[in-house]
Each structure stands twice: as C-alpha cells, then as structure tokens.
C-alpha positions as CSV (number, residue, x, y, z in Angstrom):
1,V,129.4,108.2,111.5
2,H,132.5,109.5,109.5
3,A,133.8,112.1,111.5
4,R,134.5,111.8,115.1
5,D,132.7,115.5,115.9
6,N,129.4,113.9,114.8
7,A,130.0,110.5,117.0
8,E,128.9,111.8,120.2
9,A,125.4,112.5,119.1
10,C,125.0,108.9,118.1
11,W,125.8,107.2,121.3
12,S,122.5,108.2,122.7
13,R,120.9,105.7,119.7
14,V,122.9,103.1,120.9
15,P,122.8,102.7,124.9
16,F,123.4,98.9,124.6
17,L,127.0,99.4,123.3
18,R,127.7,101.5,126.4
19,A,126.1,98.9,128.8
20,K,128.6,96.9,131.1
21,P,129.6,93.8,130.9
22,L,129.2,93.8,127.0
23,N,130.5,90.9,125.4
24,S,128.8,90.3,122.1
25,V,126.2,91.9,119.9
26,I,123.9,91.0,117.2
27,V,124.6,93.1,113.8
28,S,122.4,91.5,111.3
29,N,119.9,88.7,110.9
30,R,117.5,87.2,108.0
31,V,115.2,84.5,107.8
32,E,115.4,82.1,104.7
33,N,113.5,78.9,104.1
34,A,112.2,79.1,107.9
35,T,115.9,79.6,109.2
36,L,117.0,82.3,111.2
37,Y,120.6,83.4,110.5
38,V,122.3,86.0,112.7
39,Q,125.7,87.6,112.5
40,G,127.7,89.7,115.3
41,Y,130.9,90.1,116.9
42,A,132.0,89.0,120.2
43,V,135.1,90.5,122.3
44,G,137.4,88.6,124.9
45,G,138.2,90.0,128.1
46,A,141.6,91.1,129.3
47,N,142.4,87.5,130.1
48,G,142.2,86.3,126.2
49,Q,140.3,85.9,122.8
50,V,136.8,84.7,122.6
51,G,136.6,80.7,123.3
52,C,133.2,80.3,121.7
53,T,129.6,82.1,121.5
54,Y,126.1,80.5,121.7
55,V,123.1,82.1,120.3
56,T,119.2,81.6,121.6
57,T,116.3,82.5,119.9
58,D,113.7,80.9,122.6
59,E,114.5,82.5,125.9
60,D,117.4,80.5,126.9
61,H,115.7,77.2,126.2
62,M,118.0,76.0,123.4
63,W,121.5,77.5,122.9
64,H,123.2,76.9,119.2
65,P,126.9,77.3,118.9
66,A,128.1,80.3,116.6
67,R,130.8,79.7,114.0
68,M,133.7,81.9,114.1
69,P,135.1,82.5,110.7
70,Y,138.5,83.8,112.3
71,Q,139.9,84.8,115.5
72,G,140.6,88.2,116.6
73,S,143.3,89.3,118.8
74,R,142.9,89.6,122.7
75,R,140.6,92.6,123.3
76,S,139.6,92.7,119.5
77,W,136.2,92.1,118.0
78,T,135.9,88.4,116.9
79,P,133.1,88.1,114.0
80,W,130.7,85.1,114.5
81,E,127.7,83.6,112.7
C-alpha cells in the first residue's frame, strides 16, 4: 500500500496484525537443503526492548532461539531470523 487512503481496505486481509497481544510475526520463509529458514519482526512492550525470540516448527515440542541482527528501540519492531 503506497497511500494512506488505500490502507483501510487492506486491514481485512491481515487480521492477525490487529490481534492482541501481538508481539511477533513471520514475514518470510524458505527451505534450503532440508532446513527451514524464517525471518520476522518482534516488538517489545511498553517496558522495554525485545529480549529474545524463539521459533518452533513442530507445534511447541522444540523451540529454537532466533538471531536478532540488531536491537530496535522500545516499542519498535526488531528483526529476527
């Protein structure tokens, strides 16, 4: 969406972004040599920055720590991979 006037129509296509409490989203994924790679963003709450992010691909049986290339400021989106 490149214009604010067009944004309203898009919100119904991404209801998960309006759900509460939201603190992380996956924005891309790919499989390479039988390994799944995912990237996303996480946001810290009013109390501070994102401390860490974990990813699971097997319905909560095993969690893997995500790497954060840099730390966003409080209440800003922080990328992870």
